[in-house]
C-alpha positions in Angstrom: 0.2 -0.1 -0.1 1.2 3.3 -1.2 2.3 5.9 1.9 0.2 8.6 0.8 -3.0 6.1 1.1 -2.1 5.1 4.5 -1.6 8.8 5.5 -5.3 9.6 4.1 -6.7 6.5 5.8 -5.2 7.3 9.2 -6.6 11.2 8.7 -10.0 9.6 7.8 -9.7 7.6 11.0 -8.7 10.3 13.3 -11.3 12.8 11.8 -14.4 10.0 12.3 -12.9 9.5 15.9 -12.9 13.3 16.7 -16.3 13.7 15.3 -17.5 10.9 17.4 -15.9 12.4 20.4 -17.2 15.8 19.8 -20.8 14.4 19.4 -20.5 12.8 22.9 -18.9 15.6 24.5 -21.6 18.0 23.1 -24.4 15.7 24.4 -23.1 15.7 27.8 -22.9 19.3 27.8 -26.3 19.8 26.5 -27.4 17.1 29.3 -25.8 19.2 32.0 -26.9 22.3 30.9 -30.5 21.1 30.9 -30.3 19.8 34.2 -28.8 23.3 35.5 -31.8 25.0 33.7 -34.1 22.7 35.6 -32.6 23.2 39.1 -32.7 27.0 38.3 -36.1 27.0 37.3 -37.1 25.4 40.7 -35.0 28.1 42.3 -36.5 31.3 40.6 -39.8 29.9 40.8 -41.5 32.8 42.6 -39.8 35.3 40.6 -40.9 33.6 37.3 -44.5 33.8 38.5 -44.2 37.4 39.0 -42.3 37.9 35.3 -45.0 35.9 33.8 -47.9 37.8 35.3 -46.3 41.0 34.1 -45.5 39.9 30.6 -49.0 38.3 30.3 -50.8 41.6 31.3 -48.9 43.5 28.8 -50.3 41.4 26.0 -53.6 42.7 26.3 -55.3 39.7 25.7 -58.0 38.7 26.7 -59.4 41.8 25.5 -61.2 43.8 28.3 -59.6 42.1 31.2 -56.8 43.0 33.4 -54.7 40.1 34.8 -55.1 40.3 38.6 -53.2 37.3 39.9 -51.4 34.6 38.8 -50.5 31.5 40.9 -48.1 28.8 39.4 -49.2 25.2 40.5 -46.8 21.9 41.2 -47.5 20.4 37.7 -44.9 21.2 35.0 -43.2 19.5 32.2 -40.1 20.2 30.3 -40.0 20.2 26.5 -37.5 21.0 23.6 -38.1 22.8 20.6 -37.6 20.3 17.9 -35.6 23.2 15.6 -33.8 25.2 17.9 -33.2 23.1 20.7 -34.5 25.5 23.0 -35.7 24.2 26.5 -39.2 25.3 27.6 -41.0 24.9 30.9 -44.7 24.3 30.9 -46.4 25.1 34.2 -49.8 24.8 35.4 -51.3 28.0 36.4 -54.5 29.4 38.2 -55.3 32.9 36.9 -57.8 35.4 38.0 -58.8 38.7 36.1 -60.8 41.6 36.6 -62.7 43.6 34.0 -61.4 46.8 32.8 -63.8 49.9 34.0 -66.2 50.9 31.3 -65.0 47.8 28.9 -66.9 45.2 27.1 -66.3 42.5 29.9 -67.3 44.8 32.9 -70.7 43.4 33.5 -69.9 39.7 32.6 -70.6 37.6 35.8 -67.6 35.1 34.6 -65.0 37.5 34.8 -64.1 36.7 38.6 -64.1 32.8 37.6 -60.6 31.5 38.1 -59.3 30.2 34.8 -56.5 27.2 34.5 -53.8 27.7 32.0 -50.4 26.3 31.3 -47.8 29.2 31.8 -44.9 28.8 28.9 -41.5 29.7 29.8 -38.5 29.5 27.6 -34.7 29.0 28.6 -32.5 31.3 26.6 -28.8 32.5 27.2 -28.7 31.2 30.7 -31.8 32.1 32.2 -35.6 31.8 32.1 -37.9 34.0 30.3 -41.6 34.5 29.5 -43.5 36.7 27.2 -46.9 35.9 28.8 -47.9 33.0 26.8 -50.7 31.0 28.5 -52.5 28.2 27.0 -56.0 28.2 28.5 -57.5 25.1 29.4 -54.8 22.6 28.8 -52.6 20.9 31.3 -48.8 21.3 30.7 -48.5 17.9 29.2 -51.5 18.4 26.9 -50.0 21.9 25.7 -47.2 19.9 24.8 -49.0 17.6 22.8 -50.8 20.7 21.3 -47.8 21.9 19.9 -46.4 18.5 18.9 -45.0 19.7 15.7 -42.6 22.1 17.3 -42.1 20.7 20.6 -40.8 17.3 22.2 -41.9 16.3 25.7 -38.5 16.0 27.8 -38.6 12.7 29.6 
């Protein structure tokens, strides 16, 4: 066998080994990052509840209602965006509203009823964020199923 062929074969073998090692290292790094994010979520739960309420109130939805209070429940699941790989936390929440004075909902009796929803949080650049997205009338696992084209439940 020619000397240059041997060099090419060794180079290919080294490249394959390096690629395999890099994929293993990256998978371990990603797993550690997700575990850290889960711990961070538990530690920041009270602050995240306030962030969610503020962000949700700023959306102006539902129309004619003010976000009065939000209490995150114990039920939660984590999911991964199938395209970006971002980690999401889906958390059960009990939400209360008040009617905007002079608005369409002011005389509606149902305004004071507590609502169940799933609050959505995303882990970006080392911290948890919320844009105030709430998936009403679905439990966290059901919300992930609802978005199954873009989200995958994390075991």
